[in-house]
C-alpha positions in Angstrom: 44.1 -126.8 79.9 40.7 -125.1 80.4 39.8 -127.5 83.2 43.2 -126.8 84.9 42.7 -123.1 84.6 39.2 -123.2 86.0 40.4 -125.5 88.9 43.3 -123.1 89.7 40.9 -120.1 89.6 38.5 -121.9 91.9 41.3 -122.7 94.4 42.4 -119.0 94.4 38.8 -117.8 95.0 38.4 -120.4 97.8 41.7 -119.4 99.3 40.7 -115.7 99.2 37.4 -116.5 100.8 39.1 -118.6 103.5 41.6 -115.7 104.2 38.5 -113.5 104.6 37.2 -115.9 107.2 40.6 -115.8 109.0 40.6 -112.0 109.0 37.0 -111.8 110.3 37.9 -114.3 113.0 40.9 -112.3 114.0 38.8 -109.2 114.4 36.3 -111.1 116.5 39.1 -112.5 118.6 40.5 -109.0 119.2 37.0 -107.7 120.1 36.3 -110.5 122.5 39.6 -110.3 124.2 39.2 -106.5 124.5 35.8 -107.1 126.1 37.5 -109.5 128.6 40.0 -106.8 129.6 37.6 -103.9 129.7 34.3 -105.3 131.0 34.7 -107.4 134.1 37.2 -110.0 132.9 34.5 -112.7 132.4 36.2 -116.0 131.8 33.8 -117.0 129.0 35.0 -113.9 127.1 38.6 -115.0 127.1 37.6 -118.5 126.2 35.6 -117.2 123.2 38.4 -114.8 122.2 41.0 -117.6 122.3 38.6 -119.8 120.3 38.6 -117.3 117.5 42.4 -117.1 117.6 42.3 -120.9 117.0 39.8 -120.4 114.2 42.0 -117.7 112.6 45.0 -120.1 112.8 42.9 -122.9 111.2 41.6 -120.8 108.3 45.0 -119.2 107.6 46.5 -122.6 107.2 43.6 -123.8 105.1 44.0 -120.9 102.7 47.8 -121.6 102.4 47.0 -125.2 101.6 44.5 -124.2 98.9 47.0 -121.8 97.3 49.8 -124.4 97.3 47.5 -127.1 95.9 49.2 -129.9 97.7 48.7 -132.5 100.4 50.7 -131.1 103.3 50.5 -133.4 106.3 51.7 -130.9 108.8 49.3 -128.1 107.6 46.4 -130.6 107.6 47.2 -131.7 111.2 47.7 -128.1 112.5 44.5 -126.8 110.8 42.5 -129.6 112.3 43.9 -128.8 115.7 42.7 -125.2 115.2 39.2 -126.4 114.2 38.9 -128.8 117.1 40.4 -126.3 119.6 38.2 -123.5 118.5 35.0 -125.5 118.7 35.9 -126.9 122.1 36.7 -123.4 123.5 33.4 -122.0 122.2 31.4 -124.8 123.9 33.3 -124.3 127.2 32.8 -120.6 127.0 29.0 -121.1 126.9 29.2 -123.5 129.8 31.3 -121.0 131.8 28.8 -118.2 131.1 25.9 -120.3 132.2 27.6 -121.1 135.5 27.8 -124.8 134.9 31.0 -125.1 136.9 29.9 -128.4 138.5 30.2 -130.3 135.2 34.0 -130.3 135.0 33.8 -133.8 133.7 32.6 -132.4 130.4 36.0 -130.7 129.9 37.7 -134.0 130.2 35.3 -135.6 127.8 35.9 -132.8 125.2 39.6 -133.1 125.6 39.5 -136.9 125.0 37.3 -136.5 121.9 39.6 -133.7 120.5 42.8 -135.7 121.2 41.2 -138.8 119.6 40.2 -137.0 116.5 43.6 -135.3 116.3 45.3 -138.6 116.6 43.2 -140.2 113.9 44.1 -137.4 111.5 47.7 -137.5 112.5 47.8 -141.2 111.9 45.9 -141.0 108.6 46.5 -137.5 107.2 45.4 -138.3 103.7 42.2 -139.9 104.9 39.3 -137.7 103.5 37.1 -138.7 106.4 38.8 -136.0 108.5 36.4 -133.4 107.0 33.1 -135.0 108.3 34.9 -135.9 111.5 35.7 -132.2 112.2 32.3 -130.9 111.1 30.5 -133.5 113.2 32.6 -132.5 116.2 31.7 -128.8 115.6 28.0 -129.8 115.4 28.2 -131.5 118.8 30.0 -128.5 120.3 27.3 -126.2 119.1 24.6 -128.4 120.5 26.4 -128.4 123.8 26.5 -124.6 123.7 22.7 -124.5 123.0 22.1 -126.8 126.0 24.3 -124.6 128.2 22.4 -121.5 127.2 19.1 -123.3 127.9 20.2 -124.3 131.4 22.2 -121.2 132.3 21.4 -118.2 134.4 21.2 -115.9 131.3 18.5 -117.9 129.5 15.8 -115.4 130.2 17.6 -112.5 128.5 16.7 -111.7 124.9 20.2 -112.2 123.7 20.3 -115.7 125.2 17.0 -116.7 123.4 18.1 -115.3 120.1 21.6 -116.9 120.3 20.0 -120.3 121.0 17.9 -120.0 117.8 20.9 -118.9 115.7 23.2 -121.6 117.1 20.6 -124.2 116.3 20.6 -122.9 112.7 24.4 -123.1 112.6 24.4 -126.6 114.1 22.0 -127.7 111.4 24.3 -126.2 108.8 27.3 -128.1 110.1 25.2 -131.3 110.3 24.4 -131.0 106.6 28.0 -130.2 105.9 28.9 -133.5 107.7 26.6 -135.5 105.5 28.0 -133.8 102.4 31.5 -134.6 103.7 30.7 -138.3 104.0 29.1 -138.4 100.5 32.2 -136.8 98.9 34.8 -139.3 100.2 36.2 -141.5 97.4 33.7 -144.2 98.1 30.8 -141.7 98.3 28.3 -140.7 95.6 29.2 -137.1 95.1 32.1 -134.9 93.9 33.9 -132.4 96.1 32.2 -129.4 94.4 28.9 -129.4 96.4 30.9 -129.7 99.6 33.2 -126.8 98.8 30.3 -124.6 97.6 28.2 -125.3 100.7 31.3 -124.8 102.9 32.1 -121.4 101.4 28.5 -120.4 101.5 27.8 -121.1 105.1 31.0 -121.4 107.2 31.9 -117.6 107.0 28.4 -116.6 108.0 28.3 -119.2 110.8 31.6 -118.3 112.3 30.9 -114.6 112.0 27.4 -115.1 113.5 28.7 -117.1 116.5 31.3 -114.3 117.2 28.8 -111.5 116.9 26.3 -113.2 119.1 29.1 -113.9 121.7 29.7 -110.1 121.7 25.9 -109.6 121.9 25.7 -111.8 124.9 28.6 -110.0 126.6 26.9 -106.6 125.9 23.6 -107.8 127.3 25.3 -109.3 130.4 27.1 -106.0 131.0 23.8 -104.1 130.6 22.1 -106.5 133.0 24.9 -106.0 135.6 24.6 -102.2 135.2 20.8 -102.4 135.7 21.4 -104.5 138.8 24.0 -102.1 140.2 21.4 -99.3 139.7 18.7 -101.1 141.8 20.6 -103.3 144.3 22.3 -102.3 147.5 25.9 -103.6 147.2 26.4 -104.3 150.9 23.3 -106.3 151.7 22.2 -107.5 148.3 18.7 -106.1 148.9 17.0 -103.7 146.5 17.9 -100.1 147.0 15.3 -97.2 147.2 15.0 -97.0 143.4 14.7 -100.8 142.9 12.1 -100.9 145.7 10.0 -98.2 144.2 10.0 -99.8 140.7 9.0 -103.2 142.1 6.6 -101.8 144.6 4.6 -100.0 142.0 4.1 -103.2 140.1 3.0 -105.2 143.2 0.7 -102.4 144.3 -0.9 -102.4 140.8 -1.4 -106.1 141.0 -3.0 -105.9 144.5 -5.3 -103.2 143.3 -6.4 -105.3 140.3 -7.1 -108.3 142.5 -8.7 -106.4 145.3 -5.9 -107.3 147.8 -4.8 -105.2 150.7 -1.2 -104.1 151.0 0.9 -102.4 153.7 4.2 -100.6 153.7 6.6 -100.6 156.6 9.9 -98.9 157.5 12.2 -100.6 160.0 15.1 -98.8 161.7 17.8 -100.3 163.9 17.9 -98.7 167.3 21.1 -97.1 168.5 23.0 -98.2 165.4 25.3 -95.1 165.5 26.6 -96.3 168.9 27.7 -99.6 167.3 29.7 -97.7 164.7 31.2 -95.5 167.4 32.1 -98.4 169.8 33.1 -101.2 167.4 33.8 -99.4 164.1 32.2 -99.3 160.7 33.1 -102.8 159.7 31.1 -104.1 162.7 28.3 -101.9 161.7 28.4 -103.4 158.2 28.3 -106.9 159.7 25.1 -105.9 161.6 23.4 -104.6 158.5 24.3 -107.7 156.5 23.1 -110.1 159.2 20.0 -108.0 159.9 19.1 -108.0 156.2 19.7 -111.8 156.0 17.5 -112.5 159.0 14.7 -110.1 158.0 14.7 -111.5 154.4 14.5 -115.1 155.8 11.6 -114.1 158.2 9.4 -112.5 155.5 7.1 -114.4 153.1 8.1 -115.2 149.5 5.9 -112.5 148.0 7.0 -109.7 150.4 9.4 -107.0 149.1 12.4 -105.8 151.2 14.9 -103.1 150.5 17.5 -101.1 152.2 16.7 -97.4 151.6 19.8 -96.0 153.2 21.9 -96.2 156.4 20.2 -98.5 158.9 16.7 -98.1 157.4 14.8 -101.0 155.7 11.6 -100.7 153.8 9.0 -103.5 153.4 6.0 -103.9 151.1 3.6 -106.6 152.5 0.9 -107.6 150.0 -2.2 -109.4 151.2 -1.8 -107.8 154.7 -4.4 -105.4 156.2 -3.7 -102.5 158.6 -5.2 -104.6 161.4 -2.9 -107.6 160.7 0.3 -105.8 160.0 1.0 -104.9 163.6 1.0 -108.5 164.8 3.1 -109.5 161.8 5.8 -106.9 162.4 5.9 -107.5 166.2 6.6 -111.2 165.5 9.4 -110.1 163.3 10.7 -107.6 165.8 10.9 -110.2 168.6 12.4 -113.0 166.5 15.3 -111.0 164.9 17.7 -111.1 167.9 19.4 -114.5 167.8 21.0 -116.8 170.4 24.2 -116.7 168.4 24.6 -113.0 168.2 27.8 -113.0 170.2 29.3 -115.6 168.0 28.2 -113.9 164.7 28.6 -110.3 165.6 30.5 -110.1 168.9 27.7 -108.3 170.6 23.9 -108.4 170.7 21.8 -107.5 167.7 20.2 -104.1 168.3 16.4 -103.9 168.5 14.4 -102.3 165.8 11.6 -99.8 165.6 9.0 -100.0 162.8 6.4 -97.6 161.4 3.7 -99.0 159.0 0.6 -97.9 157.2 -2.0 -99.6 155.0 -1.8 -98.5 151.3 -5.2 -97.4 149.9 -6.2 -98.3 146.4 -5.6 -94.8 145.1 -2.8 -93.8 147.5 0.5 -92.8 145.9 3.5 -94.8 147.0 5.5 -91.7 147.9 2.7 -90.4 150.3 2.5 -93.9 151.9 6.2 -93.9 152.5 6.0 -90.4 154.1 3.2 -91.7 156.4 5.2 -94.8 157.3 8.2 -92.6 158.0 6.1 -90.4 160.4 4.9 -93.6 162.2 8.6 -94.7 162.5 9.5 -91.3 164.0 6.8 -91.8 166.6 8.1 -95.3 167.4 11.6 -94.0 167.8 10.6 -91.0 169.9 8.2 -93.1 172.0 10.9 -95.4 173.4 12.1 -97.5 170.4 11.8 -101.3 170.1 8.2 -101.1 169.1 5.8 -101.0 166.1 3.4 -98.2 165.3 0.8 -98.5 162.6 -0.7 -95.2 161.4 0.5 -93.6 164.6 -1.0 -96.2 167.0 1.2 -98.4 169.1 0.8 -102.2 168.6 1.9 -104.9 170.9 
């Protein structure tokens, strides 16, 4: 009677703990789905939110099974479906976030494995091997998520690196749980007690950790997008004035440390207002986008380019002296009009005027930009379609 009482008490405690996991999973699902609706509707957010709905369903059924103390085939099958579905959606969410859209075959593979595991348990519901089968599947899905983070576009973010480490820890836990599951089947060498204890010890923390780190990733992604919006021109995709100044100060400091020259130049499209007046602002936008694309393609890899406003573009050219910058900018000026202007724009690409100065080791960036702007004004007032360096005309 004492054994029966202790066993019943253990089942009640296990059921309450499992209900706690279900409640936590539901809260995480609500938070992730709310993040989907409120913050950009990222597809990985809805995949993760749906995954935790599956996990909520799974653990609710598991708690019911523990309280009823019976072998319920339907509950076992449905709970297993929740486990497999949740793990699959978590892995697919990480792949979606990492931009690995080309690997659609992996979705087919995951579906086949999930259906096969589900069919095995449906055919043999009383088979105790379903426990290690499910935990091994979860382990594989976590490893797939780690691989997606490693390959993905967000791997350099702090949240991505920390999440990789924590998911490796969780994958290790589920791998150990798989071994314990194999050892506790009827032909194994252990009783169920170590498996249950290890399960209750680690599964709540693992699932909560995965959900919290998913929210952490969404928060950092949002912060990264906001930072990008603050420094990137939305029309051309170039840096804006603020982004240019931040990057230019770093490059200027590097050039100073290594004793390299550096020049700053401001380019302005000639007669741009007439394009807006004659063809409309959409045509003007097309000119700006195409001009930015051509200019970016013509510059070297280490050069910095930004759109500072309107039809004005600012360049920082490390490793270029004041004597060399005129020739460089004149080559750019003559190469930018293209043979396919009529096809791309419907009219000829306008010419550009450029003002440039060499940046001294102790010159402030703001003062150099003012000098370059004065040189640009001289180029515009002197006939346009030319380059002036520190006030002198270059050809």
